N, CA and C of each residue as an Amber inpcrd file, in Angstrom:
protein
   183
 164.4550000  82.4710000  54.0380000 163.8360000  81.7430000  55.1290000
 164.8190000  81.7080000  56.3010000 164.3830000  82.0960000  57.4970000
 165.2770000  82.0730000  58.6540000 165.7180000  80.6510000  58.9910000
 166.9230000  80.5360000  59.5660000 167.4590000  79.2240000  59.9260000
 166.5650000  78.4680000  60.8940000 165.9010000  79.1810000  61.7970000
 165.0450000  78.4930000  62.7680000 163.8940000  77.7730000  62.0680000
 163.3850000  78.3560000  60.9950000 162.3070000  77.7020000  60.2500000
 162.8300000  76.4350000  59.5790000 164.0220000  76.4970000  59.0180000
 164.6180000  75.3330000  58.3640000 164.8670000  74.2400000  59.3950000
 165.3790000  74.6210000  60.5620000 165.6540000  73.6350000  61.6030000
 164.3580000  72.9450000  62.0440000 163.2890000  73.7060000  62.1830000
 162.0190000  73.1300000  62.5960000 161.4680000  72.2090000  61.5070000
 161.5760000  72.6250000  60.2490000 161.1300000  71.7810000  59.1400000
 161.9470000  70.4920000  59.0890000 163.2400000  70.5770000  59.3750000
 164.0930000  69.3790000  59.3900000 163.6600000  68.4320000  60.5030000
 163.3240000  68.9830000  61.6530000 162.8500000  68.1420000  62.7630000
 161.5640000  67.4100000  62.3790000 160.6630000  68.1290000  61.7390000
 159.3940000  67.5330000  61.3130000 159.6670000  66.4150000  60.3060000
 160.5700000  66.6760000  59.3680000 160.9200000  65.6790000  58.3530000
 161.4940000  64.4270000  59.0060000 162.4030000  64.6040000  59.9450000
 163.0180000  63.4650000  60.6400000 161.9710000  62.6950000  61.4320000
 161.0810000  63.4010000  62.0940000 160.0490000  62.7360000  62.8900000
 159.1050000  61.8970000  62.0390000 158.9260000  62.2620000  60.7800000
 158.0260000  61.5210000  59.8880000 158.6670000  60.2500000  59.3320000
 159.9910000  60.1400000  59.3980000 160.6750000  58.9610000  58.8680000
 160.4470000  57.7550000  59.7750000 160.3700000  56.5590000  59.1970000
 160.2580000  55.3520000  60.0220000 161.5060000  55.1780000  60.8960000
 161.3720000  54.4610000  61.9890000 162.4920000  54.2650000  62.9210000
 163.6850000  53.5500000  62.3000000 163.4550000  52.7430000  61.2870000
 164.5500000  51.9930000  60.6720000 165.1500000  52.7160000  59.4600000
 164.9230000  54.0170000  59.3400000 165.4470000  54.7830000  58.2060000
 166.9630000  54.8920000  58.2560000 167.5470000  54.9950000  57.0750000
 169.0030000  55.1480000  56.9630000 169.3370000  56.6140000  56.6760000
 170.6220000  56.9140000  56.7130000 171.0770000  58.2580000  56.3340000
 170.6800000  58.5500000  54.8920000 170.7510000  57.5120000  54.0370000
 170.3610000  57.6890000  52.6370000 168.8850000  58.0630000  52.5150000
 168.0490000  57.4540000  53.3450000 166.6220000  57.7950000  53.3460000
 166.4190000  59.2660000  53.7080000 167.1280000  59.7030000  54.7250000
 167.0260000  61.0890000  55.1570000 167.5210000  62.0320000  54.0630000
 168.6620000  61.7160000  53.4670000 169.2080000  62.5700000  52.4030000
 168.2590000  62.6380000  51.2140000 167.6110000  61.5100000  50.9010000
 166.6520000  61.4930000  49.7990000 165.4760000  62.4200000  50.0960000
 164.9480000  62.3320000  51.2930000 163.8140000  63.1880000  51.6730000
 164.1910000  64.6630000  51.6170000 165.3970000  64.9880000  52.0750000
 165.8610000  66.3800000  52.0180000 165.9860000  66.8280000  50.5670000
 166.5630000  65.9700000  49.7200000 166.7340000  66.2980000  48.3060000
 165.3790000  66.5300000  47.6360000 164.4200000  65.6610000  47.8960000
 163.0910000  65.7970000  47.2940000 162.4470000  67.1070000  47.7480000
 162.5290000  67.3810000  49.0220000 161.9400000  68.6150000  49.5680000
 162.5810000  69.8410000  48.9460000 163.9110000  69.8220000  48.8510000
 164.6440000  70.9420000  48.2730000 164.2770000  71.1270000  46.7940000
 164.1560000  70.0330000  46.0590000 163.8040000  70.0980000  44.6410000
 162.4060000  70.6740000  44.4440000 161.4750000  70.2530000  45.2810000
 160.1060000  70.7670000  45.1800000 160.0730000  72.2610000  45.4770000
 160.7750000  72.6880000  46.5210000 160.8010000  74.1070000  46.8680000
 161.4320000  74.9380000  45.7570000 162.5190000  74.4260000  45.1590000
 163.1650000  75.1480000  44.0550000 162.2400000  75.2280000  42.8530000
 161.5750000  74.1210000  42.5220000 160.6400000  74.1190000  41.4010000
 159.4870000  75.0750000  41.6200000 158.9900000  75.1140000  42.8290000
 157.9020000  76.0200000  43.1570000 158.3490000  77.4760000  43.0100000
 159.5490000  77.7810000  43.4840000 160.0850000  79.1410000  43.3570000
 160.2890000  79.5010000  41.8860000 160.7970000  78.5580000  41.0870000
 160.9820000  78.8040000  39.6570000 159.6430000  79.0720000  38.9810000
 158.6390000  78.3120000  39.3480000 157.3110000  78.4890000  38.7640000
 156.7510000  79.8690000  39.1060000 156.8640000  80.2590000  40.3580000
 156.3560000  81.5690000  40.7760000 157.0960000  82.7100000  40.0930000
 158.3840000  82.4930000  39.7660000 159.1960000  83.5270000  39.1150000
 159.1570000  83.4040000  37.5890000 158.2730000  82.5750000  37.0640000
 158.1120000  82.3690000  35.6150000 159.4010000  81.8980000  34.9480000
 160.1370000  81.0180000  35.6270000 161.3660000  80.4470000  35.0570000
 161.1250000  79.0020000  34.6320000 159.9950000  78.7660000  33.9750000
 159.6520000  77.4230000  33.5280000 159.3540000  77.4320000  32.0320000
 159.3160000  76.2290000  31.4540000 158.9840000  76.0840000  30.0350000
 157.7930000  75.1440000  29.9220000 157.0230000  75.3300000  28.8580000
 155.8960000  74.4400000  28.6150000 156.4070000  73.0580000  28.2260000
 155.7210000  72.0280000  28.6960000 156.1210000  70.6500000  28.4110000
 156.1530000  70.4110000  26.9040000 155.1680000  70.9530000  26.1690000
 155.1320000  70.7870000  24.7120000 156.4230000  71.2820000  24.0660000
 156.8950000  72.4300000  24.4920000 158.1080000  73.0200000  23.9070000
 159.3420000  72.1730000  24.2310000 159.4220000  71.6700000  25.4290000
 160.5720000  70.8330000  25.8120000 160.5530000  69.5250000  25.0370000
 159.3760000  68.9180000  24.9230000 159.2580000  67.6760000  24.1640000
 159.6740000  67.8890000  22.7170000 159.2180000  68.9800000  22.1180000
 159.5680000  69.2810000  20.7300000 161.0700000  69.5040000  20.6040000
 161.6610000  70.2140000  21.5430000 163.0860000  70.5020000  21.5300000
 163.9140000  69.2110000  21.5350000 163.4570000  68.1920000  22.2460000
 164.1970000  66.9380000  22.3550000 163.6370000  65.8370000  21.4610000
 162.7080000  66.1900000  20.5840000 162.1620000  65.2280000  19.6400000
 161.3200000  64.1310000  20.2810000 160.6170000  64.4710000  21.3250000
 159.7670000  63.4960000  22.0220000 158.3060000  63.7180000  21.6470000
 157.5370000  62.6620000  21.6940000 156.1040000  62.8070000  21.3430000
 155.2810000  63.1820000  22.5450000
């Protein structure tokens, strides 16, 4: 993704935050966005596991 696209997405993200937002609020939003994008890329590249298999692996119901 070109840097200009990231910069524009960052501007949009900042504009959506309430006026009384903190740096922590901004960092959280960036982290969430980054995590979603990474998860989406992993899913498209078939780098995921079925929930059933993970639950079984960790002994969860």
